N, C-alpha and C positions, 0 to 999 in steps of 0.2 A: 664312777659316780652315776647315780640314778636320780634324775630330777623329775618331780611330778608337778605338772601345771594343772591346778585345780581351781574351782570356783564354787561359791555358795549357791549359784543358780545358773541356768543356761542363758546364753545370749550376752555374756559379759565380754567375750573376746578371747576365751581360753584357747580355742583351736587356732585363732589368728596369731596369738603369741607363740604357741607351740611351733607352727609352721615357719614363722620368721626366725625363731631361735634356731631351728634345724637348718635353715638356709645359710645362716652366717656362723654356725658353730665351728670353733677352731679345734680340729682333731677328729678322730674316729668317733662315729655316732650311730646309734640306732634310734630312729624316730618311731614311736609306738603309739598307735591309737587304741587306748583301752576303754574308750567310750563305746563298748561293744553293742549297745542297744541302738545307737545312732552314729556309727562311725562316719566321719567326713574329712579327716585329715588328708586322705588321699586326693580329695578334690583340689587341694592347694599344692601338695607336693608332687602330684602326678607321677607316682612311681611306676617303674617298669616291673611288673610282677613276674616273679621267677618260680613260684611254687605255692601250693596250698594243700591243706589236709583237713579232714573232718575231725572234730574233737568230740570225745564221748565221756560220759560219766558212768562209773561202775554202779550198778543197782542190783538188788537181790532178786534172784529167780527161784521160785519155790518148787520143790519136788514133794508133792502132797503125800506120796507113798511112804516117805521117810519121816514126815512130821508127826510129832506126838502131841502137838498143841500145848506145849508147856508154857508158852507166853513169854519166854526169856527175851526174845527179839523185840516184842512189843514194849516190854518194860524198859528196854535199853533206849529205844528210839525216842529222842526228844522232839522230833518233828512229826511223829505219828504217820510215818510213811509205811508202817506195817502194823497191822492190828489183828489180834487173835480174839475171836468171840466164840467161845465154846469149841465146836468142831469145825470152825470156819476161819481161814486166814485170808485177810485182804491186804494187798499191797497197792501203794499209791506212788508209782514211779516219779510223778511230777513233784512230789514233796520230798523225795530222797535227796540228801546232801552228799551221798557217796562216801561216807566215812568207812564203810565196810565192817562196822562193829557187829551188826547182826549176823553176818556171814561167819565171822570169826567166833562168835559166841555160841551159835547153834550146836547143842550137844549131839544131835543126830545128823549133822551135816546136811540138813534138808534145804539149806539155802546155798546157792552157788552164784558166782558173779555173772551178771548180764551187763548190758550197757544201753544207754540212751544217748542219742545225738544231741549235743549242746549247740554246736555252730561250726563255723569254718575259720581256720587260721590261715592267713595269707602273708607272704613276705616277698620282698623284692629290693629294688635299688631306686632311690630318689636323689638324683644328683650324686654328690659324694657320700651321702648317708645311706645306711641300710634302712629298710622300712619294714614294719611289722604291724599287722592289724588283726583284730578279731571281729567277727560279725555273728552275733547271737542268732540262733534259729528263730524264725518267726513263731510266736506262741510260747517260746521257752521263757520261764520265769526265773531260772536259776543262773543269774549272771556271775556271781562271785566264783563258783567252781570253774566256770569257763574262763574267767579272767586269770585264775591261777594257772590254767593250762597255757594261756597266752604268755604269761610271765615265765613259765618254765621254758617255753621256746625262746624267749628273750635271753634267758640264762645261757642257753646253748649258743646263741648268736654272739653274746658278749664274750663267752669263753673262747670262741673261735677267733675273734678279732678284738683284742683288748681295747676298750674305749668307754665312752659314756652312753647313757640312754636318756632320752627325754620322753616322758609319758604324758599323753593327753588324757587326763583322767575324766571319769563321768562327772557331770555337774551335781551339786547338792551335797548332802552330808549323810546319806543313807549307807547301807552296807557296801554297795558297789564302790562308792567314793572312798570310803575308809580302806577297803580292800586294795584299791589302786595305790594309795599313798603310803601304806603301812610299812613297807620295806624300802622306802626312798631315803636318799641322803639329804635332800632339800625339797621343801614344798614351796612352790610359787603360787600365791593366791592372786587371781585376776579378778578385779572388781571394777565397778563404775560408780561415780559419785552421785548417785541418785538415791532416793529413799528406799526403793526396793533393793537396789544393789547393796546399800549399806546394811540393811537388815539381814540379808542373806550372807553377807560377808562376815558379820558377827557370828552367825551360826556356824560358818565354816571354821572360823578361828576357835570357837569353843569345842568343836568336834575334833580338830586336828592337834590343838595345843597339847592335850594329854599324851600324845605320841612322843613328845620330846624331840621333834625334828626341827632343825633350823628352818625358819619361815621368813619369807619376804613378800612384798606386795607390788603388783603392777597395777597402776591406775589407768584404765582405758577410758577413752572419751573425756580426758582431763579438760576441765573448763566448763563442763556441763554439771548442773546440780549445785550441791553445797559443799561445805568443808568438813562434814562429819567424818568422812573416811580418814582424813588427815589427822584430826584430833584423836580418833580412836587409835590409829597406828602409833602416834606419839605417846599416848598413855600406856599402850601395851608393849612399847619397845619394838614394834615391827618396822623394819626399814622399808622405805619406799625405794624399790629397785629401779623403777622406770615409770615414766608417764607417757602415754600415747595420746596425742591431742585429739580433740573433737573437731574433725576436719572432713569436709566433703570428699576430698580426693581419696582418703582412706576408705570411706564407705563405698565409693565407686570401684576401687580396686578389689575390695572384698566381694562385692556383688558379681564381679567378673571372675572370681576364683583366683585372683592374683595374690602373691605373697606381699604383704604391705611393707616389708623391709626394702622392697624394690621401688617403692613409690618415690623416694627422694633420698639423697645422700644423708640428710639429717636423720631420717628414720632408720636407715641402715646402721648408722653410728649408734643410735639408741639401742638397737638390739645387740650390736657387738659389745657395747658397754654393759648391757644386761647380762650377757653371757659371762663376762668377767666378774661381775658382782655376785652371780650365782656361785661361781667357783670359790670366791672369797667366803661366801656364806657357808659353803660345804665344809670349810675348815673349822667352823665353830662346832663345839661338841655338846652344847646344852642350850636350852632356851634362855638361861640366865645370861649367857654370853651374847645371844642374839639381841637381848634388850639393850646392850651397850654398843651395838653396831652403828 
């Protein structure tokens, strides 16, 4: 089972929930930081790193001596990463999505595979759980291709030791967030009962609901703000899986890089219960069933 912990905006407590879930999870687990632009799950789980590797994207390299300037490559590329203007071919590696179509299509074989570094993938051990994270290269704009490479590494790790994975997804509802959750079995949306939190929570639900994944909600800082989140979840049939209280001791633990499940026996039980509810939610096969949860 793959669980994605997502949110409509940053700062709702997504990483806090992921870290505590990983700490109390019953069974074999890989904890994954897929927020590759700003990874910080390691600050809470404090893994012992065992290895790392550079990740690269395949990009076209032109051999001008073979090019006939037919323009087939330029016509194919929807991202304008290669352009043919008369007797001039321009390539823009930063815009390339690495599909390889231009290389396969070129009738003169004037394009060959090159590569561009995307970032670094690291893995290790965090307590009883395996740990995996990606860190995007500074200045690199193409996070979805890099995230797919991180997830490929996750597939290898899960194949080696059957178990579950919990993904700390990027915040928001753009391409990186959708790419993170698209092949998950369950999506856990973390929100807070404030006007900004509620607005972005609605955007997240609208973005992820078409994927047809079972979804549930964790309300962080419960007791703060208003009841809009609860009314929305009731109307849409989204189960409230857990509530984390608005409490100073939790904020203090977070500021020190502690796992909040360790703050009190009550909070630990909250996350143990959350793990069980996520497993129950994974057994549901359609959004229609989630609505009756």
